[in-house]
C-alpha positions in Angstrom: 0.0 0.0 0.0 2.9 2.3 1.0 4.7 1.6 -2.3 1.5 2.4 -4.3 1.1 5.7 -2.6 4.6 6.7 -3.3 4.1 5.8 -7.0 1.1 8.1 -7.3 2.9 10.9 -5.5 5.9 10.7 -7.9 3.6 10.4 -10.9 1.6 13.6 -9.9 4.8 15.5 -9.3 6.1 14.5 -12.7 2.9 15.6 -14.4 2.8 19.0 -12.7 6.5 19.5 -13.6 5.7 18.7 -17.3 2.7 21.0 -17.4 4.8 23.8 -15.8 7.6 23.3 -18.4 5.1 23.3 -21.2 3.4 26.4 -20.0 6.8 28.2 -20.1 7.2 27.2 -23.7 3.8 28.6 -24.9 3.8 32.4 -25.9 0.4 34.3 -26.3 0.4 37.4 -28.5 -1.9 40.2 -27.4 -5.2 40.4 -29.3 -5.7 43.9 -30.9 -9.1 45.6 -31.4 -7.5 48.0 -33.8 -5.0 46.1 -36.0 -5.7 48.3 -39.1 -5.5 52.0 -39.5 -8.8 53.9 -39.7 -10.1 57.4 -40.6 -13.6 58.0 -39.1 -15.9 60.9 -39.7 -17.7 61.4 -36.3 -19.8 64.3 -37.5 -20.6 64.9 -41.2 -20.6 68.5 -42.5 -23.6 70.4 -43.8 -22.2 71.9 -47.0 -23.6 75.3 -48.1 -24.8 76.7 -50.3 -26.5 73.8 -51.8 -27.3 73.9 -54.7 -24.3 76.0 -55.6 -23.3 77.9 -58.7 -20.4 76.5 -60.9 -17.0 77.3 -59.3 -18.6 79.0 -56.4 -17.2 78.6 -52.9 -18.6 75.8 -50.7 -18.1 75.7 -46.9 -18.9 73.6 -43.8 -17.1 71.8 -41.0 -16.8 68.3 -39.6 -15.4 66.2 -36.8 -13.1 63.3 -37.4 -10.5 60.8 -36.0 -7.5 58.9 -37.3 -5.2 56.3 -35.9 -2.5 54.0 -37.1 -3.0 50.2 -37.0 -1.4 48.1 -34.3 0.0 45.9 -37.0 1.7 48.7 -38.9 5.5 48.8 -38.5 6.9 52.0 -37.1 4.7 55.0 -36.4 3.8 56.4 -39.8 3.0 59.9 -40.9 -0.5 60.3 -42.3 -1.7 63.0 -44.7 -5.5 63.7 -44.8 -7.1 65.5 -47.7 -10.6 66.3 -49.0 -11.9 66.9 -52.5 -14.7 66.3 -55.0 -15.6 63.0 -56.6 -18.4 62.2 -59.1 -21.2 59.7 -58.6 -18.9 56.7 -59.5 -16.2 57.7 -57.0 -13.7 59.1 -59.4 -11.9 62.4 -58.9 -13.8 65.5 -60.4 -11.2 66.6 -62.9 -9.9 70.1 -62.6 -11.1 70.6 -59.0 -9.0 71.3 -55.9 -7.8 68.8 -53.3 -7.0 70.3 -49.9 -4.8 69.0 -47.1 -6.2 69.2 -43.6 -3.8 67.0 -41.6 -0.2 66.1 -41.8 1.2 64.4 -38.7 1.8 61.2 -36.7 -1.5 60.2 -35.1 -0.2 57.1 -33.3 -2.2 54.0 -32.6 -5.7 54.0 -31.2 -7.2 56.4 -30.0 -5.0 58.4 -32.4 -5.8 62.0 -33.2 -9.2 63.6 -33.1 -10.2 66.8 -35.0 -13.2 68.9 -34.2 -15.0 71.5 -36.3 -12.5 71.0 -39.1 -13.3 73.9 -41.6 -14.1 73.2 -45.2 -13.6 75.9 -47.9 -13.4 74.7 -51.5 -14.7 75.9 -54.9 -17.4 73.8 -56.4 -16.7 72.0 -59.7 -17.0 74.1 -62.9 -19.5 71.7 -64.6 -23.1 71.2 -63.5 -23.9 67.9 -61.8 -24.0 66.2 -58.4 -20.8 65.7 -56.6 -19.7 64.3 -53.2 -16.9 65.7 -51.0 -14.7 62.9 -49.8 -12.0 62.8 -47.1 -9.1 60.4 -47.6 -6.1 59.4 -45.5 -2.8 58.3 -47.0 0.4 57.0 -45.2 2.9 59.4 -46.7 5.2 62.3 -45.7 4.4 64.2 -48.9 1.3 66.4 -49.3 1.7 66.4 -53.1 1.8 62.6 -53.1 -1.4 62.4 -51.0 -3.1 64.8 -53.4 -2.1 62.7 -56.4 -3.2 59.5 -54.6 -6.6 61.1 -54.0 -6.9 61.9 -57.7 -5.8 58.4 -58.7 -8.2 56.7 -56.4 -11.4 55.4 -58.0 -13.4 53.2 -55.6 -15.7 52.9 -52.7 -15.7 53.9 -49.1 -13.3 52.0 -46.9 -11.2 52.4 -43.8 -9.3 55.4 -45.3 -11.7 56.8 -47.8 -14.9 58.5 -46.5 -17.8 60.5 -47.9 -18.6 63.9 -46.2 -21.6 65.4 -48.0 -23.0 65.9 -51.5 -24.0 69.0 -53.4 -25.7 69.9 -56.7 -23.8 72.2 -58.9 -26.1 74.3 -61.1 -25.4 76.5 -64.1 -28.9 77.9 -63.8 -28.8 78.9 -60.1 -30.6 82.2 -60.6 -33.9 82.7 -62.3 -33.8 84.3 -65.8 -35.9 85.7 -68.5 -34.4 85.7 -72.0 -35.7 87.4 -75.1 -34.8 84.9 -77.8 -36.2 87.0 -80.7 -36.7 90.7 -80.4 -39.9 92.3 -81.8 -40.1 94.7 -84.8 -42.4 97.4 -83.4 -44.7 99.0 -85.9 -45.5 101.7 -86.8 -42.2 103.4 -86.0 -42.3 106.3 -85.8 -45.7 106.4 -84.1 -48.1 109.2 -83.3 -48.7 110.1 -79.7 -51.2 107.5 -78.1 -51.0 105.5 -81.3 -51.2 101.7 -81.0 -47.9 99.8 -81.4 -47.8 96.1 -82.3 -45.2 93.3 -82.7 -44.2 89.8 -81.8 -41.3 88.3 -79.8 -40.0 84.9 -78.6 -38.9 84.5 -75.0 -38.1 82.0 -72.2 -38.3 82.1 -68.4 -37.2 79.7 -65.7 -36.9 79.7 -61.9 -33.5 79.4 -60.3 -32.3 76.2 -58.7 -31.5 78.2 -55.5 -35.2 79.1 -55.1 -36.7 77.0 -52.3 -40.0 76.5 -54.0 -41.2 76.7 -57.6 -42.7 80.2 -57.6 -45.3 81.8 -59.7 -43.9 84.4 -62.1 -45.8 87.3 -63.6 -44.3 88.8 -66.8 -45.3 92.2 -68.1 -44.3 94.7 -70.7 -44.4 98.5 -70.8 -42.7 101.7 -71.7 -39.5 103.1 -70.1 -37.5 106.3 -70.7 -33.9 106.3 -71.6 -32.9 106.3 -67.9 -34.9 103.1 -67.4 -37.8 104.6 -65.4 -41.4 103.9 -66.2 -43.2 106.4 -68.5 -45.9 107.8 -66.2 -49.4 107.3 -67.4 -48.7 104.5 -69.8 -50.1 101.0 -69.6 -48.3 97.9 -68.2 -49.6 94.7 -69.7 -49.4 91.2 -68.3 -48.5 88.5 -70.8 -47.6 85.5 -68.5 -48.8 84.3 -65.1 -47.7 80.8 -64.2 -45.1 78.4 -62.7 -42.4 77.9 -65.3 -40.3 75.6 -63.2 -36.5 75.3 -63.2 -34.4 75.3 -66.4 -35.4 74.9 -69.2 -38.6 76.4 -67.8 -41.3 77.9 -70.2 -40.7 79.1 -73.7 -43.1 81.5 -75.5 -43.2 82.0 -79.2 -44.8 84.8 -81.3 -45.9 86.6 -78.1 -48.2 89.3 -79.3 -47.6 93.0 -78.4 -50.4 95.6 -78.5 -49.9 98.8 -76.5 -50.5 102.4 -76.8 -47.5 104.7 -77.3 -46.8 107.4 -74.8 -48.7 110.7 -75.3 -45.5 112.8 -75.2 -43.1 113.0 -78.2 -39.7 111.5 -77.7 -37.8 108.2 -77.8 -39.1 105.3 -75.7 -38.2 101.7 -75.2 -40.5 98.8 -74.6 -39.3 96.5 -71.7 -40.3 93.1 -70.6 -39.9 92.3 -66.9 -40.5 89.2 -64.8 -41.6 89.2 -61.1 -42.0 86.4 -58.6 -45.5 87.1 -57.4 -49.0 85.6 -57.6 -50.5 89.1 -58.1 -50.8 90.8 -61.5 -51.4 94.1 -59.8 -48.3 93.7 -57.7 -46.2 92.9 -60.8 -47.7 95.9 -62.5 -46.7 98.2 -59.6 -43.2 96.6 -59.4 -42.6 97.4 -63.1 -43.6 101.0 -62.4 -41.4 101.3 -59.3 -38.3 99.8 -61.0 -35.8 102.2 -62.4 -32.5 100.7 -63.5 -30.7 98.8 -66.1 -31.3 95.4 -67.8 -30.5 92.3 -65.8 -31.7 88.7 -65.5 -35.4 89.6 -65.2 -35.5 93.1 -66.8 -35.1 93.1 -70.6 -35.3 95.6 -73.4 -37.5 94.6 -76.4 -37.2 97.5 -78.9 -37.5 101.3 -79.2 -39.9 103.6 -81.0 -40.0 107.3 -81.7 -43.2 109.2 -80.9 -43.8 112.2 -83.0 -46.6 114.2 -84.6 
């Protein structure tokens, strides 16, 4: 019995010794939650204005974070940039790419940026574009810029979307006279009836929040652009043209009495965003200035006896 007990004691001691020796031979590597580098946008920007005119400045701000991966050798420098891409993720040719970070963020939690300002011109061609922020492990800003331009892909750990905008080449409303009228008779007697026809187009601007009603009128102005007192102002359109290409009118008839005083006068066509004909009439009378996107000259006549 005594010999059996000794055997089991010796066997147990040998087993424990073997386990202890084996444990010393096993090496456990630490498990990382952040083995790869990452750029994170923690607050996306609100880009404005949106829509925006071609090549006009766009602004906003965002919060972000970057860190190197635990598996990356050394402690690399990262350059972060933002710029425009089109709908398929490729660089919007001819646009700027801006550097907003150049440093060593270190491993997680890395570097955090708050209220990072954005200021960049919109693309020069109309369309929908997305502002991206990318991170590249390089010590060269110019290399990072070129890498942004060369990249054509999807969102991943180092390529992030910020916000999208619509670039418009018809941002503002406009009325265009596509064919000027030949006013007859010319010269015309005081208070005589003048007639003619013209072609025209009108559209609302992409920057207008709704699709407004426009009232278009024509009437007489003096050489300085002021209304000829006592003369008629005639409504020829009252509707919602919508955004570009809007509404096109052809062979729009003119019939209006000439001023009662002799002299040289010009017939103007104006457009006003209002639902009231009488308001548009009064706005024509109150306006005194030069031609612009909604105030157009049609043609001139001479009034004489």
